[in-house]
Each structure stands twice: as structure tokens, then as C-alpha cells.
RORO-918081 format. One line per 3 residues: number of its first residue (from 1); their letters; for each residue x, y, z of N, C-alpha, C, O. Coordinates in steps of 0.05 Angstrom, whole numbers, plus 5000, padded with zeros to 4 digits. Each point is the difference from the previous one (the first is absolute). Layout:
% residues N
NUM> A> X,Y,Z,X,Y,Z,X,Y,Z,X,Y,Z  ...
% end
This chain:
% residues 328
1> MPS> 2781,1521,1766,5026,5027,4993,5011,4985,5014,4997,4984,5018  5022,5030,4964,5036,4998,5002,4999,5005,5029,4983,5014,5010  5044,4970,5009,5009,5013,5023,5027,5028,5002,5007,5010,5021
4> FLQ> 5002,4994,4958,5008,5033,4991,5025,5000,5003,5012,4997,4979  5004,5007,5043,5025,4995,5015,5010,4965,4998,5020,4995,4987  4962,4982,5028,5009,4976,4995,5008,4993,4975,5021,4991,4992
7> DVL> 4956,5015,4993,4994,4992,4971,5025,4999,4982,5006,4981,4986  5007,5043,5018,5034,5013,4994,5015,4990,5007,5016,4990,4984  4988,5004,5055,5029,4983,5000,4984,4964,4995,5014,4981,5009
10> SRT> 4974,5015,4985,4989,4969,4996,5009,4997,4973,5015,4980,4997  4980,5036,4981,5001,5007,4972,4983,4988,4983,5002,4989,4978  4972,5017,5046,4963,4992,4986,4991,5011,4982,5003,5025,4997
13> RPT> 4983,4959,4986,4984,5015,4985,4967,4995,5013,4991,4978,5007  4994,5048,4993,4974,4980,5016,4980,4991,4972,4999,5007,4977  4991,4978,5036,4974,4981,4983,4981,5024,4979,4998,5003,4976
16> TKA> 4992,5007,5042,4984,5015,5009,5013,5031,4994,5012,5009,5019  4986,5008,4957,5015,5026,4992,4978,5022,5004,5010,5021,5006  4968,4980,4992,4975,5022,5013,4986,4988,5010,4999,4976,5001
19> GKI> 4986,5041,5008,4971,4990,5021,4984,5036,5013,5009,5023,5001  4971,4968,5006,4990,5016,5023,5000,5002,5023,5008,4977,5005  4990,5036,5023,4997,4998,5020,4992,5017,5008,4998,5015,4981
22> HNI> 4991,5002,5047,4985,5012,5011,4992,5021,4975,4985,4996,4981  5031,5031,5026,4984,5014,4982,5023,5009,4974,4999,5020,4986  5021,4957,5013,5025,5012,4980,4996,4974,4977,4989,4978,5005
25> TWQ> 5023,5028,4971,5008,4981,4977,5031,5006,5001,5013,5020,4999  4994,4945,5006,5036,4997,4990,4997,4988,4977,4982,4990,4985  5043,5015,5016,5022,4987,4968,5029,4997,5021,5007,5014,5020
28> WLG> 5006,4964,4967,5021,4991,5000,5024,5003,4979,5005,4980,4986  5009,5041,5010,5009,5008,4970,5025,4984,4998,5009,4989,4979  5002,5011,5045,5032,4979,4994,5007,4994,5018,4982,4995,5016
31> DGV> 5042,5001,4992,5022,4991,5036,4995,5038,5012,5007,5022,4995  4972,4960,5029,5012,5030,5009,4986,5028,4986,5014,5020,4999  4962,4979,4993,4980,5026,4982,4975,4998,5008,4987,4984,4985
34> VSI> 5004,5024,5029,4968,4993,5000,4982,5019,5006,4998,5012,5021  4981,4992,4953,4984,5021,4996,4971,5001,5021,4983,4982,5002  5017,5039,5009,4966,4998,5014,4988,5030,4989,5011,5021,4992
37> TPA> 4963,4968,5011,4975,5018,4989,4977,4998,5014,4987,4978,5002  5005,5050,5011,4976,5001,5008,4976,4998,4985,5005,4998,4976  4972,5002,5029,4972,5004,4992,5000,5031,4991,4985,5006,4982
40> TYD> 5031,5014,5028,5002,5023,4998,5028,5023,5023,5002,5006,5024  5013,5001,4953,5021,5017,5003,4995,5020,5007,4977,5003,5007  5042,5026,4993,5019,5029,5002,5019,5001,4988,5005,5018,4984
43> KSV> 5015,4958,5021,5031,5002,4997,5006,4965,4986,4987,4980,5005  5035,5023,4979,5011,4989,5003,5034,4992,5003,5016,5015,4990  4993,4964,5023,5030,5005,5023,5013,4975,4995,4987,4979,5003
46> VIS> 5036,5021,4989,5019,4981,4999,5011,5003,5031,5001,5020,5013  5005,4958,4994,5017,4984,5022,5030,4998,5002,4997,4993,5023  5024,5006,4974,5022,4979,4997,5012,5001,5016,5000,5021,5014
49> AGI> 5018,4954,4995,5019,4990,5016,5016,4982,4986,4993,4989,4979  5030,5006,5035,5015,4977,4999,5010,5004,4963,4998,4982,4983  5015,5052,5009,5002,4998,4972,5033,4992,5016,5010,4979,4994
52> HGN> 4999,5032,5018,5041,4976,5017,4979,4985,5016,4980,5005,5014  5030,4978,4981,4991,4969,5014,5007,4997,5033,4991,4979,5009  5021,5035,5006,5020,4986,5018,4979,5030,5020,5001,4997,5025
55> ETA> 4986,5024,4966,4982,5020,5015,4977,4987,5013,4980,5012,4993  5014,4968,5023,4974,4987,5004,4991,5007,5023,4997,4981,5016  4997,5042,4993,4980,5017,5019,4972,5007,4975,4977,4994,4996
58> PIE> 5045,5020,4993,4968,5009,4981,4981,4984,4998,4976,5002,5003  5047,4971,4987,4981,4973,4983,4979,4980,5023,4978,4989,5001  5040,5015,5011,4983,4996,5031,4970,5012,5004,4979,4989,5006
61> MLE> 5026,5042,4986,4976,5009,5014,4981,5000,4981,4976,4998,5007  5034,5006,4958,4975,4997,4977,4996,4962,5006,4979,4993,4990  5031,4992,5018,4996,4985,4990,4968,4989,5031,4985,4980,5000
64> QIY> 5015,5044,5018,4979,5000,5029,4981,5024,4986,4978,5008,5007  5034,4999,4975,4972,5023,4994,4988,4982,4971,4981,5008,4988  5037,4965,5002,4983,4981,4978,4977,4986,5016,4977,4994,4994
67> QDI> 5040,5001,5033,4979,4971,5011,4973,5009,5009,4978,4988,4999  5028,5042,5012,4976,5003,5018,4979,5015,4976,4978,5006,5008  5029,5000,4963,4980,5011,4986,4990,4967,5000,4983,4993,5016
70> FAG> 5025,4994,4972,4991,4975,4999,4982,4975,5022,4986,4981,4995  5025,5033,5034,4983,4998,5017,4983,5010,5006,4988,4994,5020  5004,5028,4963,4971,5019,4993,5007,5012,5032,4978,5006,5011
73> ELT> 5049,5000,5007,5002,5019,5022,5016,5037,4984,5003,5020,5013  5001,4976,4964,4995,5016,4992,4984,5008,4970,4999,4986,4979  4989,5040,5027,4987,5006,4979,5015,5009,4975,5023,5007,5005
76> VNS> 4971,4993,4969,5005,5009,4979,4982,5021,4991,4976,4995,4997  5033,5028,4998,4988,5019,4986,5019,5016,4981,4991,5017,4984  5039,4977,5018,5012,5001,4969,4998,4989,4982,4986,4980,5003
79> RLL> 5024,5025,4973,5005,4979,4980,5039,4993,5008,5018,5016,5006  4982,4956,4991,5034,5004,5018,5015,4964,4978,4992,4978,4991  5031,5038,5010,5019,4979,4978,5023,4993,5026,5014,5017,5010
82> LIL> 4987,4954,4999,5023,4996,5027,5023,4990,4978,4999,4987,4979  5022,5024,5034,5026,4984,4978,5020,4996,5025,5005,5018,5015  5004,4955,4987,5034,4992,5009,5015,4996,4975,4996,4982,4983
85> GNP> 5025,5041,5017,5008,5006,4978,5019,4985,4996,5004,4997,4976  5008,4993,5034,5027,4972,4991,5001,4975,5008,5019,4988,5009  4964,5006,4988,4994,4970,5009,5029,4975,5005,5000,4988,5021
88> EAI> 5023,5007,4958,5023,4993,4999,5014,5009,5026,5007,4983,5016  4998,5051,4992,5011,4993,5027,4999,5015,5008,5016,5018,5005  4939,4976,4999,4993,4995,5021,5014,4974,5012,5019,4998,5017
91> RQN> 4969,4984,4970,5005,4964,5011,5026,5001,5008,5009,4983,5015  5010,5041,4972,5037,4982,5010,5010,5031,5020,5021,5007,5010  4955,5003,4988,5007,5020,5023,5024,5018,5003,5016,5007,5017
94> KRF> 4979,4997,4957,5019,5020,4995,4991,5026,4988,4975,5001,5000  5035,5017,4992,4998,5027,4988,4998,5001,4974,4981,5014,4991  5036,4974,4992,4991,4993,4979,5017,4978,4984,5024,5000,5005
97> IGF> 4968,4985,4979,5017,4978,4983,5028,5015,4989,5023,4999,5008  4965,5015,4972,5028,4999,4979,4996,5030,4996,5017,5006,4983  4969,5014,5024,4996,5030,5000,4977,5014,5010,4976,4995,4998
100> DMN> 5034,5020,5012,4969,5019,5013,4985,5006,4980,5003,5011,4978  4970,4974,5042,4976,5006,4979,4990,5030,5003,4991,5011,4980  5010,4997,5036,4994,5029,4996,5017,5025,4989,4999,5024,5004
103> RLF> 5012,4962,4985,5019,5018,4971,4993,4995,4978,5010,5011,4980  4970,4971,5019,4992,4980,4968,4967,5001,4995,4986,4979,4997  5006,5044,5002,4985,5020,5001,4992,5018,4975,5018,5017,4997
106> YQS> 4963,4985,4983,5004,5020,4997,5021,5013,4977,5016,5018,5009  4985,4977,4970,5017,4985,4994,5012,5031,4986,5007,4996,4977  4996,5026,5029,5012,5010,4997,5030,5004,5008,5019,5010,4988
109> YQP> 4981,4982,5032,5023,4991,5021,5008,4974,5008,4993,4989,5021  5029,4996,4954,5010,4974,5012,5023,5004,5010,5006,5024,5002  5012,4958,5005,5029,5007,5022,5018,4990,4972,5017,5011,4986
112> NKT> 4971,4959,5012,5016,4997,4981,4997,4974,4972,4983,4984,5008  5021,5011,4979,4978,4980,4974,5002,4975,5019,4978,4994,5008  5043,4988,5002,4995,4980,5019,4983,4996,5004,4990,4979,4994
115> SLT> 4994,5045,5021,4988,5003,5026,4967,4993,4984,4981,4991,5012  5022,5015,4959,4977,4996,4996,4984,4981,4996,4976,5003,4998  5039,4966,5000,4995,4978,4993,4997,4988,5028,4995,4976,5000
118> SQE> 5008,5034,5023,5007,4987,5023,4971,4996,5008,4981,5013,4992  5018,4961,5032,4976,5003,5009,4988,5009,5015,4979,4988,5005  5026,5037,5009,4993,5020,5010,4982,5018,4971,4976,5003,4997
121> ALR> 5043,5004,4990,4980,5015,4977,4979,4997,4980,4986,5014,4986  5022,4954,5020,4964,4983,4981,4988,5010,5019,4983,5017,4998  5026,4969,5028,4980,5008,5020,4978,5029,5009,4978,5003,5010
124> AKL> 5043,5014,4978,4990,5021,4999,4976,5014,4981,4981,5014,5004  5033,4972,4971,4979,4999,4971,4974,4986,5018,4989,5016,5015  5003,4964,4985,4975,4999,5009,4985,5001,5029,4978,4991,5006
127> LEQ> 5048,5028,5011,4975,5023,5020,4994,5022,4987,4982,5014,5010  5033,4998,4963,4987,5018,4995,4972,4995,4976,4978,5011,4995  5035,4971,4998,4968,4983,4989,4975,5000,5005,4980,5009,4988
130> WVG> 5024,4975,5041,4977,5006,5011,4986,5019,5021,4977,4998,5010  5047,5023,4993,4979,5025,5010,4992,5020,4975,4985,5018,5004  5028,4976,4970,4988,5012,4980,4970,4991,4999,4981,5016,4998
133> QFF> 5018,4960,5003,4977,4982,4995,4981,5017,5012,4986,5016,4988  5016,4978,5046,4988,5013,5014,4990,5019,4995,4976,5001,4994  5043,5021,5008,4990,5027,4994,4980,5006,4976,4982,5017,5001
136> ATV> 5023,4969,4977,4990,4995,4975,4973,5001,4998,4986,5015,4985  5004,4961,5036,4970,5001,5005,4989,5009,5029,4992,4987,5019  5011,5040,4976,4981,5010,5019,5004,5032,4985,5014,5009,4982
139> DKR> 4959,5005,5044,5003,5027,4980,5017,5019,5000,5013,5001,5021  4993,5018,4960,5028,5010,5004,4995,5026,5020,5017,5016,5008  4960,4985,4997,4990,5033,5012,5006,4984,5043,5011,5007,5021
142> LPR> 4979,4975,4972,5020,4990,5034,5025,5001,5007,5020,4991,4990  4976,5022,5030,5045,4995,5009,5015,4980,4998,4986,4980,5000  5028,5017,4999,5020,4962,4998,5029,5017,5019,5011,5021,4994
145> YHY> 4994,4967,5020,5015,4999,5025,5018,4979,5006,4989,4978,4997  5039,5022,5012,5015,4972,4990,5019,5009,5034,5013,5021,5003  4982,4953,5020,5030,5004,5013,5017,4975,4998,4992,4977,5001
148> DLH> 5030,5031,4995,5019,4975,5003,5011,5013,5019,5004,5024,5003  5002,4950,5014,5003,4996,5026,5034,4988,5001,5009,4984,4983  5003,5023,5033,5034,4991,5003,5009,5005,5023,4984,5014,5013
151> TAI> 5036,4980,5000,5012,5000,5025,5032,5005,4986,5004,4992,4977  5020,5025,5040,5011,5001,4992,5032,4989,5001,4999,4987,5021  5020,5011,4971,5027,4988,5011,5007,5001,5030,4999,4985,5019
154> RSS> 5010,5043,4974,5013,5016,5025,4981,5011,5011,4979,5004,4988  5026,5004,5047,4994,5011,5013,4985,5027,4991,5005,5006,4976  4980,5011,5036,4989,5032,4998,4996,5015,5016,4987,4991,5019
157> LLP> 5018,5031,4982,4998,5021,5021,4974,5009,4992,4991,5013,5019  4988,4986,4957,4975,5006,4996,4989,4964,4993,5004,4991,4978  4981,4993,5046,5000,4977,4991,4981,4988,4970,5000,4987,4979
160> TFA> 4989,5025,5034,4973,5010,4965,4993,5012,4990,4986,5017,5010  5017,4983,4964,4996,5019,4976,4986,4990,4981,4994,4976,5000  4999,5043,4980,5000,5001,4974,5003,5013,4979,4993,5023,5001
163> LFP> 5017,4968,4976,5004,5002,4979,4992,5013,4972,4997,4984,4982  5001,5029,5016,4986,4999,4975,5008,4996,4961,5019,5007,4987  4969,4987,5010,5015,5007,4965,4996,5027,4987,4979,5012,5001
166> YPA> 5044,4996,4986,4993,5018,4980,4976,5005,4979,4999,4982,4983  4981,5039,5013,5012,5027,5019,4984,4998,5027,4993,4981,5013  5003,5045,4989,4983,5000,5035,4975,4995,4999,4991,4988,5019
169> TAA> 4988,5020,4955,4979,4992,5005,4993,4963,4988,4980,4990,4989  5043,4999,5018,5001,4976,5013,4964,4992,5025,4981,4984,4998  5026,5037,5024,4984,5008,5016,4977,5008,5000,5002,5025,5000
172> DDF> 4973,4970,4999,4982,5014,5009,4997,5017,5031,5020,5008,5012  4952,4994,4999,4999,5003,5028,4997,4977,5013,5013,4989,5018  4967,5006,4968,4998,4962,5018,5029,4990,5000,5012,5004,5021
175> LLS> 4999,4986,4963,5020,4988,5010,5023,5023,5016,5021,4990,5010  4976,5028,4991,5022,5011,5031,4983,5002,5020,5012,5009,5019  4965,4986,4986,4977,4995,5017,5002,4976,5019,4993,4992,5023
178> SLA> 5022,4999,4952,4990,4961,5014,5026,5003,5008,5004,4996,5024  5013,5010,4964,5040,4996,5012,5004,5010,5026,5014,4990,5017  4966,5040,4984,5008,5016,5023,4979,4978,5026,5004,4997,5024
181> AAE> 4981,4994,4964,4979,4987,5016,5015,4973,5028,4997,4991,5023  5025,5007,4947,5012,4974,5012,5028,4997,5012,5016,4981,5003  4985,5050,5005,5014,5013,5020,5030,4999,4985,5017,5008,5016
184> LDA> 4992,4987,4965,5028,4994,4982,5013,5033,5008,4990,5022,4992  5028,4976,5023,5024,5018,5005,5008,5011,4972,5018,5017,5005  4978,4982,4965,5010,5012,4984,4988,4997,4971,4994,4978,4989
187> LVY> 5004,5044,5002,5001,4991,4969,5018,5002,4981,5015,5015,5013  4999,4982,4959,5010,5011,4985,5000,5000,4969,5002,4980,4985  4995,5045,5009,4996,5003,4969,5028,4989,4984,5022,5009,5007
190> HNT> 4976,4975,4978,5009,4994,4980,5001,5032,4981,4985,5019,4999  5048,4973,4986,5001,5026,4983,5010,4988,4969,5004,5012,4980  4998,4962,5025,4994,4991,4964,4977,4976,5001,4986,4994,5020
193> KGG> 5012,4999,4961,4990,4970,4987,5012,4973,5019,5003,5008,5023  5001,4978,4975,5012,4975,5007,4988,4969,4993,4982,5003,4984  5021,4977,5020,4997,4974,4996,4982,4979,5019,5003,4975,5001
196> TFT> 4979,5041,5015,4986,5001,5030,4978,4985,4991,4990,5008,4979  5001,4971,5032,4973,4991,4992,4983,5030,5013,4983,5006,4983  5017,5007,5033,4981,5020,4990,5004,5026,4978,4985,5017,4991
199> QFS> 5033,4980,5006,5007,5026,4975,4987,4984,4974,4995,5014,4981  4997,4954,5014,4987,4995,4979,4974,5009,5009,4986,5017,4989  5008,4971,5032,4968,5004,5003,4994,5028,4994,4988,5005,4979
202> CSA> 5021,5018,5040,5000,5026,4983,4993,4999,4983,4977,4996,4992  5049,5010,4995,5011,5004,4965,4983,4990,4986,4988,5016,4985  5006,4959,5015,4986,4981,4977,4977,5000,5012,4989,4980,4992
205> HQA> 4995,5033,5025,4975,4987,5000,4982,5024,5035,4984,4994,5017  5031,5032,4976,4995,5012,5022,4988,4991,5023,4976,4997,5005  5036,5002,5003,4991,4983,5027,5020,5013,5025,5025,5000,5000
208> FSA> 4961,5008,5017,5012,5017,5020,5014,4987,5012,4989,4978,4998  5036,5019,5019,5022,4974,5006,5022,5007,5009,5017,5016,4992  4983,4972,5024,5023,5009,5019,5025,4969,5015,4989,4978,4998
211> TLE> 5030,5023,5011,5008,4986,5004,5017,4992,5033,5024,5004,5006  4959,4987,5006,4999,4997,5031,5022,4987,5015,4997,4975,5003  5017,5031,5004,5031,4996,5025,4980,4997,5040,4992,5016,5016
214> LGK> 5009,4952,4981,4989,5007,5021,5017,4985,5022,4990,4980,5010  5037,5027,4997,5011,4985,5013,5023,4986,4991,5009,5003,4977  5004,4979,5044,5023,4981,4986,4989,4967,4989,4981,4987,5008
217> AKP> 5046,5003,4968,4984,4981,5005,5001,4976,5008,5024,4991,5002  4961,4996,5003,5007,4960,5028,4993,4980,4988,4981,5005,4987  5024,4982,5012,4997,4973,5004,4964,4991,5006,4989,5006,5021
220> FGQ> 4999,4980,4958,4972,4988,5000,5005,4988,5024,5018,4985,5006  4951,5030,5013,5016,4990,5029,5008,5013,5024,4996,4994,5023  5018,5029,4964,5008,5020,5027,4989,5024,4991,5015,5019,5004
223> NDL> 4968,4986,4986,4989,5016,5003,4978,5012,5021,4983,4985,5010  5019,5044,4995,4978,5006,5030,4978,5015,4988,5004,5024,5005  4969,4973,4977,4993,5013,4979,4978,5020,5014,4986,5014,4986
226> RQF> 5013,4984,5043,4997,5024,5013,5007,5029,4997,4990,5021,5009  5040,4970,4970,5025,5020,4999,4977,5013,4982,4989,5019,5010  5002,4972,4962,4979,5011,4979,4977,5002,5007,4986,5007,4981
229> ASI> 5000,4989,5046,4970,5015,4999,4997,5023,4986,4985,4999,4981  5024,5016,5022,4982,5029,4989,5001,4997,4967,4978,5005,4988  5035,4990,5002,4995,4988,4974,4992,4980,4986,5000,4996,4976
232> DRV> 4990,4985,5054,4978,4975,4990,4984,5012,5005,4978,4989,4997  5022,5034,5011,4964,5010,5009,4988,5018,4980,4978,5000,4990  5047,5018,5005,4985,5010,4963,4994,4991,4978,4984,5008,4984
235> LRA> 5034,4968,5016,4997,4985,4979,4973,4975,5002,4988,4995,4978  5004,4992,5045,4982,5010,5003,4973,5008,4999,4981,4987,4991  5020,5046,5021,4979,5010,4987,5001,5010,4978,4977,5008,4994
238> IIS> 5039,4995,4987,4999,5002,4970,4988,4981,4989,4984,5007,4983  5018,4966,5021,4983,4976,4996,4971,4999,5003,4980,4992,4988  5029,5019,5034,4960,5003,5010,4982,5019,4993,4976,4998,4998
241> GQA> 5041,5029,4998,4991,5016,4993,4988,5022,5024,4981,5016,4997  5036,4978,5027,4998,5021,5022,5015,5013,5003,5021,5002,4987  4971,5011,5037,5023,5030,4993,5028,5001,5009,5003,4978,5011
244> LPA> 5005,5027,4989,5032,5011,5001,5004,4999,5031,4985,5014,5013  5030,4974,4998,4996,5004,5035,5022,5028,4998,5009,5009,4979  4994,5001,5046,5008,5034,5005,5033,4992,5009,5008,4986,5018
247> RQT> 5008,5031,4959,5022,4996,5013,5003,5004,5024,4980,5012,5009  5044,4981,5016,5010,4999,5023,5018,5012,4998,4993,5023,5006  5023,4976,4990,5024,5002,5004,5014,5034,4982,4983,5014,4988
250> AAI> 5041,4994,5012,5012,5026,4987,4990,5002,4974,4988,4982,4990  5015,5038,4999,5001,5010,4977,5012,4988,4973,5010,5016,4984  4989,4962,5010,5016,4979,4974,5021,5031,4984,4997,5023,4992
253> RVF> 5023,4957,5009,5027,5027,4990,5003,4988,4972,4999,4976,4997  5007,5045,4977,4995,5003,4987,5033,5000,4975,5016,5017,5004  4986,4970,4981,5032,5002,4990,5003,4992,4969,4992,4978,4992
256> DVS> 5023,5049,4988,4994,4989,4978,5025,4984,4993,5016,4999,5018  4993,4987,4956,5027,4979,5000,5010,5024,4978,4991,5004,4977  5032,5012,5036,5014,5020,4976,5022,4991,4988,5015,5014,4988
259> DSI> 4988,4964,5014,5020,4985,4982,5004,4976,4998,4988,4992,5020  5024,4982,4965,5002,4981,5007,5032,4988,4996,5012,5009,4981  5000,4975,5034,5032,4988,5004,4993,4978,4982,4986,4981,5006
262> IKQ> 5027,5024,4968,4998,4974,4982,5035,4991,4993,5020,5014,4996  4975,4949,5005,5029,5004,5018,5004,4978,4956,4988,4979,4994  5029,5036,4989,5012,5007,4976,5021,4977,4995,5002,4989,4978
265> SDE> 5015,5003,5047,5017,4979,4989,5019,4990,5025,5010,5018,5014  4995,4957,4991,5009,4991,5017,5025,5011,5017,5008,4991,5022  5003,5030,4966,5017,5019,5024,4977,5017,5020,5007,5021,5011
268> FVL> 4966,4968,4991,4979,5025,5018,5007,4985,5022,5002,4976,5002  5003,5056,5028,5004,4998,5026,4975,5018,5000,4995,5020,4987  4985,4962,5042,4982,5025,5008,5013,5002,5025,5006,4980,5011
271> YVE> 4999,5042,4999,5013,5011,5029,4970,5004,5018,4996,5022,5011  4981,4953,4991,4985,5006,5026,5004,4965,5014,5001,4977,4991  5000,5031,5024,5007,4974,5028,4976,4977,4985,4980,5006,4987
274> PTA> 5029,4973,5019,4988,4974,4994,4971,5006,5017,4979,4992,4990  5019,5020,5031,4986,4989,5016,4980,5028,5008,4980,5002,5014  5038,5020,4965,4985,5026,4998,4958,4998,5002,4988,4994,4979
277> PNF> 5001,5010,5041,4976,5004,4985,4984,5007,4974,5012,5009,4981  4971,4987,5020,4983,5016,4972,4991,5028,5024,4995,5001,5024  5007,5025,4944,4991,5020,5019,5027,5013,5010,4996,5023,5007
280> TAF> 5032,4967,4998,5016,5012,5014,5008,5028,4986,4998,5007,4977  5011,5005,5042,4999,5041,4982,5040,4991,4998,5016,4984,5010  4981,5043,4969,5034,5010,4988,4998,5020,5000,4984,5009,4984
283> EAG> 5029,5008,5031,5011,5034,4987,5010,4998,4977,5007,4982,4985  4992,5054,5014,5008,5000,4961,5033,4998,5011,5010,5006,5021  5001,4982,4951,5027,5000,5001,5012,4971,5014,5022,4998,5012
286> TPL> 4956,4974,4984,5006,4982,5018,5004,4989,4964,4993,5009,4978  5023,4970,5031,4994,4982,4969,4987,4985,4997,4986,5001,5021  5005,4982,4968,4983,4979,4997,5012,4974,4987,5002,4977,5009
289> ATD> 5005,5034,4966,5011,4981,4993,5014,4997,4974,4992,5015,4983  5027,4971,5012,5017,5003,4969,4997,4977,4989,4995,4978,5010  5010,5029,4968,5007,4981,4969,5011,5011,4984,4997,5025,4998
292> GGQ> 5021,4958,4984,5012,5005,4982,5023,5026,4997,5007,5010,4979  5002,4996,5048,5009,5020,5006,4983,5028,5002,5011,5023,5001  4962,4972,4998,4984,5027,5006,4990,5001,5037,5005,4982,5016
295> TYI> 4985,5033,4989,4993,4996,5029,4980,5016,4998,4999,5024,4994  4979,4955,5014,4975,5024,5010,4996,5012,5034,5002,4988,5022  4994,5033,4973,5013,5024,5026,4958,5014,5002,4984,5004,4982
298> MHD> 5015,4999,5041,4977,5009,5009,5004,5031,5003,5017,5010,5015  4965,5003,4970,5015,5026,4998,4987,5024,5019,5012,5020,5007  4954,4974,5000,4985,5026,5010,4983,4980,5018,4987,4981,4992
301> GTA> 5015,5029,5033,4987,4998,5013,5008,4969,5016,5021,4987,4995  4957,5003,5025,4996,4972,5008,4975,4988,4980,4977,5005,4994  5047,4972,5002,4980,4977,4976,4994,4975,5023,5005,5002,5024
304> YIL> 4983,4979,4964,4997,4979,5015,5007,4971,4985,4988,4996,4978  5024,4990,5029,5003,4973,4985,4968,4977,4996,4981,4999,5016  5021,4988,4963,4974,4980,5001,5012,4971,4985,5017,5002,4983
307> FPN> 4977,4979,5022,5018,4976,4996,5014,4996,4981,4999,4991,4977  5026,5022,5049,5027,4998,4994,5012,4970,4992,5000,4982,5017  5012,5015,4948,5007,4966,5009,5022,5011,4976,4994,5019,4986
310> PNV> 5041,4965,5009,5003,5005,4995,5011,4971,4977,5016,4993,4983  4963,4997,5031,5002,4966,4983,4981,5004,4971,5000,4981,4984  4987,5042,5011,4981,4985,4983,5017,5002,4970,5022,5010,4995
313> AKG> 4959,4976,4987,5016,5008,4970,4999,5021,4992,4985,5019,5006  5047,4978,4964,5005,5021,4995,4983,5006,4983,4990,4983,4985  4999,5056,5015,4976,5004,4987,4975,5006,5024,4983,5017,4994
316> LRA> 5017,4972,5025,4974,5007,5022,5015,5017,5019,5024,5006,5000  4954,5000,5019,5006,5029,5019,5008,4987,5017,4985,4982,5006  5043,5021,5012,5014,4989,5027,4981,5026,5019,5002,4989,5022
319> GLV> 4988,5028,4981,4982,5011,5017,4992,5022,4980,5007,5004,4977  4975,5008,5040,4973,5019,4999,5013,5026,5014,5023,4993,5008  4974,5032,5000,5011,5026,5002,4975,5008,4996,4985,4998,4981
322> LKE> 5011,5017,5053,4963,5009,4998,5010,5032,5017,5019,5004,5016  4965,5009,4976,4994,5025,5020,4978,5010,5009,4985,5010,4982  5007,4990,5040,4980,5005,5017,4980,5023,5003,5002,5016,5019
325> RMA> 4972,4989,4956,4985,5023,5008,4990,5014,5028,4992,4987,5019  5011,5042,4980,4992,5013,5018,4971,4988,5009,4980,4995,4986  5025,5002,5043,4978,4998,5010,4969,5030,5005,5000,5022,5010
328> V> 4982,4962,4978,4981,5038,4987,4973,4998,5024,4983,5018,5000
% end
């Protein structure tokens, strides 16, 4: 069997690309992509990490899950596709090489023509093909799920959260229950389609999908995976078909994206402090950005900023503006 992460880091192609072990059949599809099929299953699950190559904690967590499966220490009762998304960026410990891969899926949204021929765009197309093949060879009546694991560039007042692609039906009761059981702090619902991996799996293959932000990005070897124990327990419960653990913390907070701040020109200025964490609150009347003589101002109530980044390419979002749903 391939060694997964080490094969990616060493650019090794396994000599054996398929086999059977324990109760599973496995197949190596490509660099950092392995499908695992048990004798019986009731759901198909894609778990991806490393779409951004320097977000190492989810990569290490997925590697440990992989090792435990093949050691027979984690029973598999769900059909799995395990993905390390951006091998070259992982090898170089960079977020990306040329373009942000998580803007290059699902061609409804592309930042510019140059990105379409980039290394990341070509890899994104391969991942789309493998995910498509994975879902095409399963009973369509069985539910499909995609958990795309990330860590954030900046700190966050709500450290762990999930983002759902558009529309809201991207999440079903099981997905919501699993994220609550993972002790996530918040859920964020997008208001438009984008170019993310989970948007592709949701829109193209009707998978219930979520992008998970699980803390702050650190280099390999510097992660304390105990901080990710809750999501690790939930993923293992999903894989093994066991009951989800009960949530132990306060109710999860829920936000809707009300607007996106798009960088249109080189004159763009974002009025958010470089050190401001995700979910920083702004009151009505607060100017958030200017671009080409136009000022973006908050007009009603309290809003929150997510992923503020003035250094994105033109045409990309420099931040998401969120509104919190009232607790019921």
C-alpha cells in the first residue's frame, strides 16, 4: 500500500496501486489520493486536506487516520476518498505555488485567464475528475459528504468554524450534527456560489459539503493535534459508522454572509487592522474599504469580518461580511 503523506513528500509513486486488507479494498488514484471501499457501507465520504499546502495540522490528522485504517485500528464502514490536495505546495510548505487553489474549482468562478493554466488549476481539474469518478460508481440513493479541512492564516475570535457552499441545502441534518459534535464554534452560510472545492462537490455531485477552519496554520511538526481531538473523533465516528459524540460546549453560533468585499483595482484599501482576528465586529456606519473612489460602509446593525486580506489578486474577495442569526 502507498504511505500517503511520505509518498507525497518524497514524490514516490507506489509500485502496488490497489489491494485488499482487513475488510477494505483500496486504490491509489494519483499523488495524494486514495479510495477505500469496505464490503458494505451506507454513505460515501470525501475527506480532503492540504488544498493550501502550509495548513499542516489537517494533513497530519488525515495521515494518522490513514495509518490507523491500514493498521486495522480504525474500522471502515463508509466508502472513503482521502485527498491531500496540493502536493507541490505541501512539499514546499507554501499556501500555494501560483494561485490559490481554493478559488479554482467549479468553473462558474475564475479570477483571471492566467490562473486557468496554472499548476493549481490543473491539479484542481484532476481532483474534480477523481471526485466525479468516486461519486459516479456508487448508488445515488446513498448520501454523499465532503469535509474539506483547513487552518486559517490569521487568528480568530471563534477559532473553529465551518463554511457551507451555496445554497443552504449543501448541509443536511447529519452534516450539521457532525459539525456540532466536533465542538465547532460557528457555522457560516455563503450567499453566492464560489470556486471552492466544496462548492464543486456540492453543485456538481450533490454532496453535503463543508469547509472546516480548525485553528491557525503552523509548519509540520509544530502542531498540537490534541487541539483537533474533537473533529478527529467525529471523522473517525463517520468512517467507522459509530454514533456521533455528544456536544459538550455552548450552542454553535450561526452566521450568514451578507456581502463580499471584492478588490477591483490597485487603489483598493481595506480599513481592517492587519492583526484583526476573524469575526471582529463592526458597528453601523463603519467604513471597511475604499476602491476607485467608492467606499464600502456598514449601514445596518453589527456585522463581522471574515478572511480580511487586502493582498488578494484583483477580482477576488478581500473579506466576507457576516450577520449573525438570532438564537432560537
